N, C-alpha and C positions, 0 to 999 in steps of 0.2 A: 847595501846602499839603498837609502830611501829615495823613491822617485821624486823628482822635482815637480812642484806645481807648475802649471802653464805660465804663471806670472814670473816665477823664479827662473824658469827655463828661458823665457824671452829676455829677461834682464841679463842673464849670463850669455845668451846668444849675442846680444848687442856688444858686450865686452869682448867676447870671443872674436867677433868680426873686426872690431876696432883694433884689437891687438894684432890681427893679421893684415891690417891695412885694407880691409874690404868694407863695403857699405851695406848695411842691413837696411835697405830702403823701407819706406812705409808699406809698399806692396809686398815685398819679401817677408817682412815681419807679419803682415796679415796672413799670407799663405802659411807661414810657419805656425801661427796661432790657430789656423783652421785645422792643420794636421794634428796639433796638440789637442785641440778640442775633441776631435774624433777618437783619438787614442788608437793603439794597435796599428795594424797595417792599413794604410789609407791609399786609395787609388786616385790617380790624377783627376779622373772625371768627377769624383766626389768633391775634391777640392775646387774644381771648376764650378760645380753646381753651387757650392757654399759661397764661393767668391761672387758669383752672379747674384745670388740672393742678397748678399751684403752690399755690393757696389753697383749692381746693374750689369749691363752687357760687358762681357770679358771674353777674349778669344783664347782658345786652347794654348797657342804658343806663349801667351803671357804667363800662364800657370806653369807650363813646362820649363820655361826659362828660369822662373823663380825656384822651382823644385831643383833644377840642375845646379843653380847657385848654392842652394842650401845643402845639397849633397857634397858639392865641391868644398864647401867650408866645414864639412864634418858635422853639421847640425842634424842632418837626416841621413839615413841609410836607404839606398835603393834595394828593394827586395825583389830581384828579378824573377824568382820562382813564383811569386805571388803577384807580380806586376803592380807593385805598390811601393810605399815609402813608410818608414817608421822613424820616430825621433831617436836620436842617439842618446844613450844614457851615460856616456862616458866622455863628456865634453872636455874634461881636464887633461886628456892624454890622447896621443896618436895611437891607434890600435886597429886591429882587425877583429871585427865582431863575429860572434857566433850567436845567431838568432834562433831561439827556441820557440816554436809556434805550436800552440795546443790545437789539435785537430777538432776538439769538441767546443771549447769556448773562445777560440781565436786569440787568447792571451799571448802576448809576445814578451819574452824576456831576452835581454841582450847581456851576454857575458864577454869579457875580454879574452879572446883566444889567440892573442898575438904569438905567444911562444909555440903553440901547436901549429898554427897556420904558417909560421916561419919555417918550421920543420917540413911541412908539406911542400912549401915553395922550394926549399933546398933540395928535396927529393926530386921535384919536377925539374929543377935546373940540372941536376946530375943526369937526368934522362934527356937533356937537350931541349927542354920545354921552358918557355918564358911566360909564366902566368901573369895576368893582370891582377891588380889588387881587387879582391873580391871578398865580400862578407859571405859567410856560410850559413845556410839555413837548415835546421833540423826540425822535422815535424814529429809529433807524438802526443802524449798526454801530460798535462801539467799535474802537479801534486794534488790540486783540488779535484780535478776530474778523475784522477786515479783512485781517490778515496771512495769507498762504498757509502752510499747514501743512508 
């Protein structure tokens, strides 16, 4: 799958939200654009700084509310282990993501791991545990960083 350009992603995001009856307001679109512009895992404070540079004073709750909305709509994933956010690369489907993060270059690749994670959820349920929806993160080395120079 070829990654979408930020412009393509924003257009699809507008359509995605409209189809779900949600409003991608100008502020939410701007926050999404800032995440896309940075690429990879982006921290909320980075988005806040970028938003303040673009719009002037902005309060942290403004950014967190926008980020929460974007996660709720499936446009971003919250990467708890890295305390950040990443753009979803599978907007066309409901899925559970497996995020592969390179420890050297910080490149992040998202793959659809719904089948595998559904099996893990079923095993947890058999053990009497009710998991929340969670994207899984694996760290290691990407193909480029594994290649000898």
